[in-house]
MIDRENLUM-276888 format. One line per 8 residues: number of its first residue (from 1); their letters; for each residue x, y, z of N, C-alpha, C. Coordinates in Angstrom, 1 decimal. Atoms other than C-alpha are relative to their C-alpha. Layout:
REM MIDRENLUM-276888
NUM = A = X:Y:Z:X:Y:Z:X:Y:Z | ...
This chain:
REM MIDRENLUM-276888
1 = XXXXXXXX = 1.0:-0.8:-0.6:121.4:-45.7:325.6:-0.6:1.1:-0.9 | 0.7:-0.9:0.9:118.8:-43.6:323.8:0.4:1.5:0.3 | -0.3:-1.4:-0.2:119.6:-39.9:323.2:-1.4:0.7:0.0 | 1.3:-0.6:-0.2:116.5:-38.0:324.5:0.1:1.5:-0.1 | 0.1:-1.5:0.1:115.8:-34.4:323.5:-1.4:0.5:0.4 | 1.3:-0.6:-0.5:113.1:-32.6:325.5:-0.1:1.4:-0.6 | 0.2:-1.2:0.7:111.7:-29.8:323.4:-1.0:0.9:0.9 | 0.7:-0.9:-0.8:110.6:-27.0:325.7:-0.4:1.2:-0.8
9 = XXXXXXXX = 0.4:-1.0:0.9:108.5:-24.6:323.7:-0.9:1.0:0.8 | 0.7:-1.0:-0.7:107.1:-21.3:324.9:-1.4:0.3:-0.7 | 1.2:-0.1:0.7:104.3:-21.5:322.3:-0.9:-1.2:0.4 | 0.9:1.1:-0.4:101.2:-23.7:322.8:0.4:-1.3:-0.6 | -0.4:1.2:0.7:102.4:-26.2:320.2:1.4:0.0:-0.3 | -1.4:0.0:0.4:106.0:-27.2:319.9:0.2:0.0:-1.5 | -0.2:-0.1:1.5:107.5:-26.4:316.5:0.3:-1.3:-0.7 | -0.3:1.1:0.8:107.4:-29.1:313.9:1.3:0.1:-0.6
17 = XXXXXXXX = -1.3:-0.2:0.6:110.4:-27.6:312.2:1.1:-0.4:1.0 | -1.1:0.3:-1.0:112.5:-27.9:315.4:0.0:-1.5:0.3 | 0.0:1.4:-0.2:111.3:-31.4:315.9:0.7:-0.8:-1.0 | -0.6:0.7:1.1:112.3:-32.6:312.5:1.6:0.2:0.0 | -1.5:-0.3:0.0:115.8:-30.9:312.7:0.6:-0.8:1.2 | -0.6:0.7:-1.2:116.3:-32.5:316.2:0.2:-1.4:-0.4 | -0.2:1.4:0.4:115.8:-36.0:314.7:1.2:0.0:-1.0 | -1.1:0.0:1.0:118.1:-35.1:311.8:1.3:0.3:0.6
25 = XXXXXXXX = -1.3:-0.3:-0.7:120.7:-33.9:314.3:0.5:-1.1:0.9 | -0.5:1.2:-0.7:120.9:-37.3:316.0:-0.8:-0.4:1.2 | 0.8:0.5:-1.1:118.3:-37.4:318.7:-0.8:-1.2:-0.3 | 0.8:1.2:0.2:116.7:-40.8:319.1:-1.5:0.2:0.3 | 1.4:-0.3:-0.3:113.5:-39.5:320.6:-0.1:1.5:0.4 | 0.3:-1.4:-0.3:112.1:-35.9:320.8:-1.3:0.1:0.7 | 1.2:-0.1:-0.8:109.6:-35.2:323.5:-0.4:1.4:0.2 | 0.4:-1.4:0.1:107.7:-32.0:323.0:-0.9:0.4:1.1
33 = XXXXXXXX = 0.9:-0.6:-1.0:106.1:-29.8:325.7:-0.2:1.5:-0.4 | 0.3:-1.3:0.4:104.3:-26.6:324.8:-0.6:0.8:1.1 | 0.6:-0.9:-1.0:103.1:-23.5:326.7:0.9:0.0:1.3 | -0.8:0.0:-1.2:106.1:-23.6:329.1:0.4:1.4:0.4 | -0.5:-1.3:-0.6:107.1:-20.7:331.4:0.9:-0.3:1.1 | -0.9:0.2:-1.2:109.6:-20.2:334.2:-0.8:-0.6:1.2 | 0.8:0.4:-1.1:106.7:-21.0:336.6:-0.4:-1.4:-0.1 | 0.6:1.4:0.0:105.7:-24.4:335.3:1.1:-1.0:-0.6
41 = XXXXXXXX = -1.0:0.9:0.7:109.0:-25.9:334.0:0.8:-0.9:1.1 | -0.8:0.6:-1.0:110.5:-27.1:337.3:0.0:-1.5:0.0 | 0.1:1.4:-0.1:109.2:-30.6:337.4:0.5:-0.7:-1.3 | -0.5:0.5:1.2:110.1:-31.2:333.8:1.6:0.0:0.0 | -1.5:-0.1:-0.2:113.7:-30.1:334.5:0.5:-1.1:0.9 | -0.4:1.0:-1.0:113.9:-32.3:337.6:-0.1:-1.4:-0.6 | 0.1:1.3:0.7:112.7:-35.3:335.5:1.2:-0.2:-0.9 | -1.1:0.1:1.0:115.5:-34.6:333.0:1.3:-0.2:0.7
49 = XXXXXXXX = -1.3:0.0:-0.6:118.3:-34.2:335.5:0.2:-1.1:1.1 | -0.1:1.0:-1.0:117.5:-36.9:338.1:-0.1:-1.4:-0.4 | 0.3:1.4:0.3:116.8:-40.0:336.1:1.1:-0.8:-0.5 | -1.2:0.8:0.5:120.2:-41.0:334.7:1.2:0.2:0.9 | -1.2:0.0:-0.7:123.5:-41.8:336.3:0.9:1.1:-0.6 | -0.9:-1.0:0.5:126.2:-39.1:336.0:0.6:-0.2:-1.3 | -0.7:0.3:1.3:128.0:-40.8:333.2:-1.0:-0.1:-1.2 | 1.0:0.1:1.0:124.7:-41.1:331.3:-0.8:1.2:-0.3
57 = XXXXXXXX = 0.9:-1.2:0.1:123.3:-37.6:331.7:0.3:0.7:-1.4 | -0.3:-0.6:1.3:125.0:-36.6:328.4:-1.0:-0.4:-1.0 | 1.0:0.5:0.9:122.3:-38.6:326.7:-1.4:0.6:0.1 | 1.2:-0.8:-0.2:119.6:-36.2:327.9:0.3:1.4:-0.3 | -0.2:-1.4:0.3:119.3:-32.7:326.5:-1.3:0.8:-0.1 | 1.1:-0.8:0.1:116.9:-29.8:326.4:0.1:1.1:-1.1 | 0.0:-1.0:1.1:116.0:-27.6:323.4:-1.1:1.0:0.3 | 1.0:-1.0:-0.3:114.2:-24.3:324.1:-0.4:0.8:-1.3
65 = XXXXXXXX = 0.5:-0.6:1.3:112.1:-22.9:321.2:-1.2:0.8:0.3 | 1.2:-0.9:-0.1:109.0:-20.8:320.5:0.3:1.2:-0.8 | -0.1:-1.2:0.8:108.3:-17.6:318.7:0.5:1.3:0.7 | -0.3:-1.2:-0.8:109.1:-15.2:321.5:1.4:-0.1:0.7 | -1.4:0.1:-0.5:112.8:-14.6:322.2:0.1:0.4:1.5 | 0.0:-0.4:-1.4:112.2:-12.8:325.5:-0.5:-1.1:0.9 | 0.5:1.1:-0.7:110.1:-15.7:326.7:1.0:-1.2:0.1 | -1.0:1.0:0.0:112.8:-18.1:325.6:1.1:0.2:0.9
73 = XXXXXXXX = -1.1:-0.3:-0.9:115.5:-16.3:327.4:-0.4:-0.2:1.5 | 0.4:0.2:-1.4:113.5:-16.3:330.6:-0.1:-1.4:0.3 | 0.1:1.4:-0.2:112.8:-20.0:330.2:1.4:-0.6:0.2 | -1.4:0.5:-0.1:116.5:-20.7:329.7:0.6:0.3:1.4 | -0.5:-0.4:-1.4:117.4:-18.8:332.9:-0.6:-0.9:1.0 | 0.7:0.8:-1.0:114.8:-20.7:334.8:0.5:-1.4:0.0 | -0.5:1.4:0.1:116.0:-24.1:333.5:1.4:-0.1:0.7 | -1.4:0.0:-0.6:119.6:-23.2:334.5:-0.1:0.1:1.5
81 = XXXXXXXX = 0.1:-0.2:-1.4:118.4:-22.1:337.9:-0.3:-1.3:0.8 | 0.3:1.2:-0.6:117.2:-25.6:338.6:1.1:-1.0:-0.1 | -1.2:0.9:0.0:120.6:-27.2:337.9:0.8:0.3:1.2 | -0.9:-0.2:-1.1:123.0:-27.8:340.7:1.0:-1.2:0.0 | -1.0:1.0:-0.1:126.2:-29.7:341.3:0.2:-0.7:-1.4 | -0.1:0.8:1.3:126.5:-32.5:338.7:-1.4:-0.3:-0.6 | 1.4:0.2:0.5:122.7:-32.4:338.2:-0.3:1.0:-1.1 | 0.3:-0.9:1.1:122.4:-30.7:334.8:0.0:-0.8:-1.3
89 = XXXXXXXX = 0.0:0.5:1.4:121.9:-31.5:331.1:0.3:1.2:-0.9 | -0.3:-1.0:1.0:123.0:-29.6:328.0:-1.3:0.6:-0.5 | 1.2:-0.8:0.4:120.6:-26.9:326.8:0.3:0.9:-1.2 | -0.1:-0.8:1.1:120.1:-25.1:323.5:-1.2:1.0:-0.1 | 1.1:-1.0:0.2:118.1:-21.8:323.0:0.0:0.4:-1.5 | 0.1:-0.4:1.3:116.9:-21.1:319.5:-1.4:0.5:-0.4 | 1.4:-0.5:0.2:113.6:-19.2:319.7:-0.1:0.6:-1.3 | 0.3:-0.5:1.3:112.2:-18.6:316.3:1.2:-0.1:-1.0
97 = XXXXXXXX = -1.2:0.2:0.9:115.5:-19.9:314.8:1.0:1.2:0.1 | -0.7:-1.2:-0.1:117.1:-16.7:316.1:1.5:-0.2:-0.1 | -1.5:0.2:-0.1:120.6:-18.0:317.0:0.6:-0.7:-1.2 | -0.6:0.7:1.2:121.1:-20.5:314.1:-0.1:0.8:-1.3 | 0.1:-0.9:1.2:119.8:-18.1:311.5:0.9:1.1:0.0 | -0.9:-1.2:-0.1:121.7:-15.1:312.7:1.5:-0.5:-0.1 | -1.4:0.5:0.0:124.9:-17.2:313.2:0.4:-0.4:-1.4 | -0.3:0.5:1.3:124.6:-18.7:309.7:0.3:1.2:-0.9
105 = XXXXXXXX = -0.2:-1.2:0.9:124.2:-15.3:307.9:1.2:0.8:0.4 | -1.1:-0.9:-0.4:126.8:-13.4:309.9:1.3:-0.8:-0.2 | -1.2:0.8:0.3:129.3:-16.3:309.6:0.4:0.1:-1.5 | -0.3:-0.1:1.4:128.9:-16.1:305.8:0.5:1.4:-0.4 | -0.5:-1.4:0.3:129.3:-12.3:305.8:1.4:0.2:0.5 | -1.3:-0.2:-0.6:132.4:-12.5:308.0:1.1:-0.9:-0.6 | -1.0:1.0:0.5:134.1:-15.4:306.2:1.1:0.7:-0.9 | -1.1:-0.6:0.8:137.5:-14.3:305.0:0.1:1.5:0.0
113 = XXXXXXXX = 0.0:-1.5:-0.1:136.9:-10.7:306.0:0.1:0.5:1.4 | -0.1:-0.7:-1.3:137.7:-8.4:308.9:-1.1:1.0:0.0 | 1.1:-0.9:-0.1:134.6:-6.6:309.9:0.2:1.1:1.1 | -0.3:-1.0:-1.0:136.3:-4.5:312.6:-0.1:1.4:-0.6 | 0.2:-1.3:0.4:135.2:-0.9:312.2:-1.0:0.2:-1.2 | 1.0:-0.1:1.1:132.7:-1.7:309.4:-1.3:0.5:0.6 | 1.3:-0.5:-0.4:129.4:0.1:309.7:-1.1:-0.9:-0.5 | 1.1:1.0:0.3:126.5:-2.4:309.8:-1.3:0.6:0.4
121 = XXXXXXXX = 1.4:-0.4:-0.3:122.8:-1.6:309.7:-0.9:-1.2:-0.1 | 0.9:1.1:0.1:120.3:-4.2:310.6:-1.4:0.6:-0.1 | 1.3:-0.6:0.2:117.0:-3.1:309.1:-1.1:-0.8:0.6 | 1.1:0.7:-0.8:113.9:-3.9:311.2:0.6:-1.0:0.9 | -0.9:0.9:-0.7:116.4:-5.4:313.6:-0.5:-0.3:1.4 | 0.4:0.2:-1.4:114.2:-5.6:316.8:-0.6:-1.4:0.1 | 0.5:1.4:-0.1:113.0:-9.2:316.0:1.1:-0.9:0.5 | -1.0:0.9:-0.6:114.7:-12.3:317.3:1.3:-0.2:-0.9
129 = XXXXXXXX = -1.2:0.2:0.8:117.0:-12.8:314.3:0.8:1.3:-0.1 | -0.7:-1.3:0.1:117.9:-9.1:314.0:0.8:0.3:1.3 | -0.7:-0.2:-1.3:118.8:-8.9:317.7:1.2:-0.8:0.1 | -1.2:0.9:-0.2:121.1:-11.9:317.6:1.0:0.3:-1.1 | -1.0:-0.3:1.1:122.7:-10.9:314.2:0.7:1.3:0.4 | -0.7:-1.2:-0.5:123.4:-7.4:315.7:1.0:-0.3:1.0 | -1.0:0.4:-1.0:125.1:-9.0:318.6:1.3:-0.6:-0.6 | -1.2:0.7:0.7:127.3:-11.2:316.4:0.8:0.9:-0.8
137 = XXXXXXXX = -0.7:-1.0:0.8:128.2:-8.4:314.1:0.8:0.9:0.9 | -0.8:-0.8:-0.9:129.2:-6.3:317.1:1.2:-0.7:0.6 | -1.1:0.8:-0.6:131.3:-9.1:318.5:1.1:-0.2:-1.1 | -1.0:0.0:1.1:133.1:-9.1:315.1:0.7:1.3:-0.1 | -0.6:-1.3:0.1:134.0:-5.5:315.7:-0.7:1.0:-0.8 | 0.8:-1.0:0.8:131.4:-3.8:313.5:-0.7:1.0:0.9 | 0.7:-1.1:-0.6:129.8:-0.5:314.4:-1.5:-0.2:-0.4 | 1.3:0.5:0.4:126.2:-1.7:314.5:-1.2:0.9:0.5
145 = XXXXXXXX = 1.2:-0.7:-0.3:122.9:0.1:314.3:-1.2:-0.9:-0.4 | 1.3:0.7:0.4:119.4:-1.5:314.3:-1.1:1.1:-0.2 | 1.1:-0.9:0.3:116.5:0.3:312.8:-1.4:-0.6:0.5 | 1.3:0.4:-0.4:112.9:0.2:314.0:-1.0:1.1:-0.3 | 1.0:-1.0:0.2:109.6:1.9:313.3:-0.2:0.8:1.4 | 0.2:-0.6:-1.3:109.5:2.6:317.1:1.3:0.1:0.7 | -1.3:-0.3:-0.6:112.5:4.2:318.7:0.1:-0.6:1.4 | 0.0:0.5:-1.4:111.4:3.2:322.2:0.3:-1.5:0.0
153 = XXXXXXXX = -0.2:1.5:0.1:111.3:-0.5:321.2:1.5:-0.3:-0.3 | -1.4:0.2:0.4:114.8:-0.2:319.6:0.9:0.3:1.2 | -0.8:-0.3:-1.2:116.2:1.5:322.7:0.0:-1.1:1.0 | 0.1:1.0:-1.0:114.9:-1.1:325.0:0.8:-1.3:-0.4 | -0.7:1.3:0.5:116.3:-4.0:322.9:1.5:0.2:0.0 | -1.5:-0.3:0.0:119.7:-2.3:322.5:0.5:-0.1:1.4 | -0.4:0.1:-1.4:119.9:-2.0:326.3:0.1:-1.4:0.5 | 0.0:1.4:-0.4:118.9:-5.6:326.8:1.2:-0.8:-0.6
161 = XXXXXXXX = -1.2:0.7:0.7:121.6:-6.8:324.3:1.3:0.5:0.7 | -1.2:-0.5:-0.7:124.2:-4.6:326.0:0.2:-0.7:1.3 | 0.0:0.7:-1.3:123.3:-6.0:329.4:0.3:-1.5:-0.1 | -0.1:1.5:0.1:123.2:-9.6:328.2:1.3:-0.4:-0.6 | -1.2:0.5:0.8:126.2:-9.7:325.8:1.2:1.0:0.1 | -1.1:-0.9:-0.2:128.3:-6.7:326.7:0.5:0.7:-1.3 | -0.4:-0.7:1.3:128.2:-5.1:323.2:-0.8:1.3:-0.1 | 0.6:-1.3:0.3:127.3:-1.6:322.0:-0.7:0.0:-1.3
169 = XXXXXXXX = 0.8:0.0:1.2:124.5:-1.4:319.5:-0.9:1.3:0.1 | 0.8:-1.3:0.0:122.8:1.9:318.5:-1.4:-0.2:-0.6 | 1.4:0.0:0.6:119.0:2.3:317.9:-0.2:1.1:-0.9 | 0.4:-1.1:0.9:117.6:4.3:315.1:-1.4:-0.1:-0.5 | 1.4:0.0:0.5:114.0:5.2:314.3:0.0:0.2:-1.5 | 0.1:-0.1:1.5:113.3:4.6:310.6:-1.3:-0.6:-0.4 | 1.3:0.5:0.2:109.6:4.2:310.0:-0.4:-0.2:-1.5 | 0.4:0.1:1.4:109.6:4.5:306.2:1.2:-0.2:-0.9
177 = XXXXXXXX = -1.1:0.3:1.0:111.6:3.8:303.1:1.0:1.1:-0.1 | -0.9:-1.1:0.1:113.1:7.3:302.9:0.9:0.0:1.2 | -0.9:0.0:-1.2:114.4:7.2:306.5:1.0:-1.2:0.0 | -0.9:1.2:0.0:115.8:3.7:305.9:1.1:0.2:-1.0 | -1.0:-0.3:0.9:117.6:4.9:302.8:1.1:0.9:0.6 | -0.9:-0.8:-0.6:119.2:7.6:304.8:0.9:-0.7:1.0 | -0.7:0.8:-1.0:120.1:5.1:307.5:1.2:-0.8:-0.5 | -1.0:0.8:0.6:122.2:3.1:305.1:1.0:0.8:-0.8
185 = XXXXXXXX = -0.9:-0.8:0.9:124.0:6.0:303.4:1.5:-0.3:0.3 | -1.4:0.3:-0.4:127.3:5.3:305.3:0.3:-1.4:0.3 | -0.2:1.4:-0.4:126.8:1.6:305.8:0.9:-0.8:-0.9 | -0.7:1.0:0.8:129.2:-1.1:304.7:-0.7:-1.3:-0.1 | 0.7:1.3:-0.1:127.0:-4.0:305.7:-1.5:0.3:0.2 | 1.5:-0.2:-0.1:123.2:-4.1:305.3:-0.6:-1.4:0.1 | 0.7:1.2:-0.2:121.1:-6.9:306.7:-1.5:0.3:0.3 | 1.4:-0.2:-0.2:117.3:-7.1:306.5:-0.6:-1.2:0.7
193 = XXXXXXXX = 0.6:1.1:-0.9:115.4:-9.1:309.2:-1.4:0.4:0.3 | 1.3:-0.4:-0.2:112.0:-7.6:308.8:-1.1:-1.0:-0.1 | 1.1:0.9:0.1:108.5:-9.1:308.7:-0.1:-0.5:-1.4 | 0.1:0.7:1.3:107.7:-11.5:305.9:-0.9:0.8:-1.0 | 0.8:-0.7:1.0:106.5:-9.9:302.7:0.0:1.5:0.0 | -0.1:-1.5:-0.1:107.5:-6.3:303.6:1.3:0.4:-0.6 | -1.2:-0.6:0.6:109.9:-4.5:301.3:0.5:1.2:0.8 | -0.5:-1.1:-0.8:112.1:-2.2:303.4:0.7:1.0:-0.9
201 = XXXXXXXX = -0.7:-0.9:0.9:114.2:-0.8:300.6:-0.2:-0.5:-1.5 | 0.1:0.5:1.4:114.0:-0.9:296.8:1.5:-0.1:-0.5 | -1.3:0.1:0.6:116.9:-1.7:294.5:0.7:1.4:-0.3 | -0.5:-1.4:0.3:117.3:2.0:293.6:0.5:0.6:1.3 | -0.4:-0.6:-1.3:117.8:2.8:297.3:1.5:-0.4:0.3 | -1.3:0.4:-0.4:121.1:0.9:297.4:1.0:-0.3:-1.1 | -0.9:0.5:1.1:122.5:0.0:294.0:1.1:1.0:-0.3 | -1.1:-0.9:0.3:124.5:3.2:293.6:0.7:0.5:1.2
209 = XXXXXXXX = -0.6:-0.4:-1.2:125.6:3.5:297.2:1.5:-0.6:0.0 | -1.4:0.5:0.2:129.5:3.3:297.0:0.5:-0.6:1.3 | -0.5:0.5:-1.3:129.9:2.4:300.7:-0.4:-1.4:0.3 | 0.5:1.3:-0.3:127.9:-0.8:300.8:0.8:-1.1:-0.7 | -0.8:1.1:0.5:130.0:-3.9:300.4:-0.7:-1.4:0.1 | 0.7:1.2:-0.2:127.8:-6.7:301.8:-1.5:0.2:0.3 | 1.4:-0.1:-0.3:124.1:-7.3:301.8:-0.6:-1.4:0.3 | 0.6:1.3:-0.3:122.0:-10.1:303.3:-1.5:0.3:0.3
217 = XXXXXXXX = 1.4:-0.1:-0.3:118.2:-10.6:303.5:-0.5:-1.3:0.5 | 0.5:1.2:-0.6:116.7:-13.1:305.8:-1.4:-0.4:-0.3 | 1.4:0.3:0.3:113.2:-13.0:304.3:-0.1:-0.9:-1.2 | 0.3:0.9:1.1:111.9:-15.8:302.1:-1.3:0.2:-0.7 | 1.3:-0.2:0.5:108.5:-14.4:301.4:-0.1:1.2:-0.9 | 0.1:-1.2:0.9:108.1:-12.1:298.3:-1.1:0.9:0.5 | -1.2:-0.7:0.4:108.4:-9.2:298.2:1.1:-0.1:1.1 | -1.1:0.1:-1.0:111.8:-9.6:299.9:0.2:1.3:0.7
225 = XXXXXXXX = -0.2:-1.2:-0.7:113.0:-7.1:302.4:0.8:1.0:-0.7 | -0.8:-0.8:0.8:115.6:-5.7:300.0:-0.2:-0.2:-1.4 | 0.3:0.1:1.4:114.4:-5.1:296.5:1.3:-0.2:-0.8 | -1.2:0.1:0.8:116.9:-6.2:293.8:0.9:-1.2:0.4 | -0.8:1.2:-0.4:118.2:-9.2:295.8:-0.9:-1.2:-0.3 | 0.8:1.2:0.2:117.1:-12.8:295.4:0.2:-1.0:1.1 | -0.1:0.9:-1.1:116.4:-15.4:298.0:1.0:-1.1:-0.3 | -1.0:1.1:0.3:118.7:-17.9:296.1:1.4:0.6:-0.1
233 = XXXXXXXX = -1.3:-0.6:0.1:121.6:-15.4:296.1:1.0:-0.7:1.0 | -1.0:0.7:-0.8:124.7:-17.2:297.4:1.3:0.6:-0.1 | -1.2:-0.7:0.1:127.4:-14.7:297.8:0.3:0.5:-1.4 | -0.2:-0.6:1.4:126.9:-13.3:294.3:0.3:1.4:0.0 | -0.3:-1.4:0.0:128.0:-9.9:293.2:-1.1:0.7:-0.9 | 1.0:-0.8:0.8:125.4:-7.4:292.0:0.2:1.5:0.4 | -0.3:-1.4:-0.2:126.1:-3.7:291.6:1.2:0.3:0.9 | -1.3:-0.2:-0.7:129.5:-4.2:293.1:-0.1:-0.4:1.5
241 = XXXXXXXX = 0.2:0.5:-1.4:128.0:-5.7:296.4:-0.1:-1.5:0.0 | 0.2:1.5:-0.2:128.2:-9.3:297.7:-1.3:-0.2:0.7 | 1.4:0.1:-0.5:124.7:-10.5:298.3:-0.3:-1.5:0.4 | 0.5:1.3:-0.5:123.3:-13.4:300.4:-1.5:0.1:0.2 | 1.5:0.2:-0.2:119.6:-14.5:300.2:-0.3:-1.0:1.0 | 0.4:0.9:-1.0:117.7:-16.5:302.7:0.2:-1.5:-0.4 | -0.3:1.4:0.4:117.9:-19.7:300.7:1.4:-0.2:-0.3 | -1.5:0.1:0.2:121.5:-19.0:299.8:0.7:-0.4:1.2
249 = XXXXXXXX = -0.6:0.4:-1.2:122.5:-19.3:303.4:-0.8:-1.0:0.8 | 0.9:0.9:-0.7:119.6:-21.5:304.4:0.5:-1.4:0.3 | -0.6:1.3:-0.2:121.3:-24.9:303.9:1.0:0.0:1.1 | -1.0:-0.1:-1.1:124.1:-23.8:306.2:-0.6:0.2:1.3 | 0.8:-0.1:-1.2:121.6:-22.7:308.8:-0.5:-1.4:0.5 | 0.5:1.3:-0.4:120.1:-26.2:308.8:1.2:-0.9:0.5 | -1.1:0.8:-0.4:123.5:-27.8:308.9:0.5:0.4:1.4 | -0.5:-0.5:-1.3:124.5:-25.6:311.9:-1.0:-0.5:1.1
257 = XXXXXXXX = 1.0:0.4:-1.0:121.2:-26.4:313.7:0.2:-1.5:0.3 | -0.2:1.5:-0.2:121.8:-30.2:313.2:1.3:-0.2:0.8 | -1.2:0.2:-0.7:125.4:-29.8:314.4:-0.1:0.4:1.5 | 0.2:-0.4:-1.4:124.3:-28.0:317.6:-0.7:-1.1:0.7 | 0.7:1.1:-0.7:121.9:-30.8:318.4:0.9:-1.1:0.3 | -0.9:1.1:-0.2:124.6:-33.4:317.9:0.9:0.3:1.2 | -1.0:-0.4:-1.1:127.0:-31.5:320.3:-0.7:0.0:1.3 | 0.7:0.1:-1.3:124.3:-31.4:323.0:0.3:-1.3:0.7
265 = XXXXXXXX = -0.1:1.4:-0.6:124.9:-35.1:323.5:1.5:-0.4:0.3 | -1.4:0.3:-0.2:128.7:-34.8:323.9:0.3:0.0:1.5 | -0.1:0.0:-1.4:128.4:-34.0:327.6:-1.2:0.7:0.6 | 1.2:-0.5:-0.6:125.9:-32.7:330.1:0.1:1.5:0.5 | -0.2:-1.3:-0.6:127.2:-29.2:330.8:0.0:1.2:-1.0 | 0.0:-1.0:1.1:126.8:-27.2:327.5:-1.2:0.9:0.0 | 1.1:-0.9:0.2:124.7:-24.1:327.1:0.2:0.6:-1.4 | -0.1:-0.5:1.3:124.2:-23.3:323.4:-1.0:1.2:-0.2
273 = XXXXXXXX = 0.8:-1.2:0.3:123.0:-19.7:323.1:0.8:0.7:-1.1 | -0.6:-0.8:1.2:124.3:-16.9:320.7:1.5:-0.3:-0.1 | -1.5:0.0:0.0:128.0:-17.1:321.7:0.5:-1.4:-0.6 | -0.5:1.3:0.4:128.5:-20.9:321.4:-0.5:-0.4:-1.4 | 0.5:0.4:1.4:126.3:-21.3:318.3:0.7:0.8:-1.0 | -0.7:-0.7:1.0:128.1:-18.5:316.5:1.4:-0.5:-0.1 | -1.3:0.5:0.1:131.5:-19.9:317.4:0.0:-1.3:-0.8 | 0.1:1.2:0.8:130.4:-23.2:315.9:-0.2:0.3:-1.4
281 = XXXXX = 0.3:-0.4:1.4:129.1:-21.5:312.8:1.3:0.5:-0.7 | -1.3:-0.5:0.5:132.5:-19.8:312.3:0.9:-1.2:-0.4 | -0.9:1.2:0.2:134.3:-23.1:312.6:-0.5:-0.8:-1.3 | 0.6:0.7:1.1:131.9:-24.7:310.1:0.1:0.7:-1.3 | 0.0:-0.8:1.2:131.9:-21.8:307.6:1.4:0.0:-0.6
């Protein structure tokens, strides 16, 4: 029986990247639908859950993507609300690659280390990857702060993550390089998840900081978010800090994404959001 993955995208056009990885992850056919919302997804969900016998439902799965994490979370909730009894299929949420990217980088940072009590700062952390990385660091026991140009936005996002995942994350307004340098003064872990091509800190801002142990930058577009790091950095040491660049952990992110797709077809009851994806990342790392 063919493994069918229905790609539910909140953007107008389903992501080509997600489609390719879905095939590489073992789906036989990927059927994309764009522009989906909680209000128009019901018939698609019913088509997915009613068409195969109970023993065969594991061969149908749903992937929720798109560039907007809030929209993706709302769509996931709506999809789950249409499940009942044995009528369900496995679902994965990875809006803008948020879960797989965050899980990959945090798993690399945490490998072989105890992060309990470590101070972590997620620079420009209000985007999808920053939000999820903050959650995963907090679940590792780190004391996590996310910075933003807009304190109101940071406060709202921290509250949302607390309500959704039961973790404590602190917001901090840091609209410029000087305030970001101050934000990392006591940090042990520094992760940049800002907009492409925007340098958040220079090398001089962190190279002599004696507290920083681990650095990661999720940006692949020069200039990188953290000056003095390289996108190819793969756990290298520079200025006494261990550094990961986006291409350094990128292959692991892709492997994780493919592995999640494969696991969707093991049964029809799995929900792959931040928790399950990060647990798999730790096993794989």
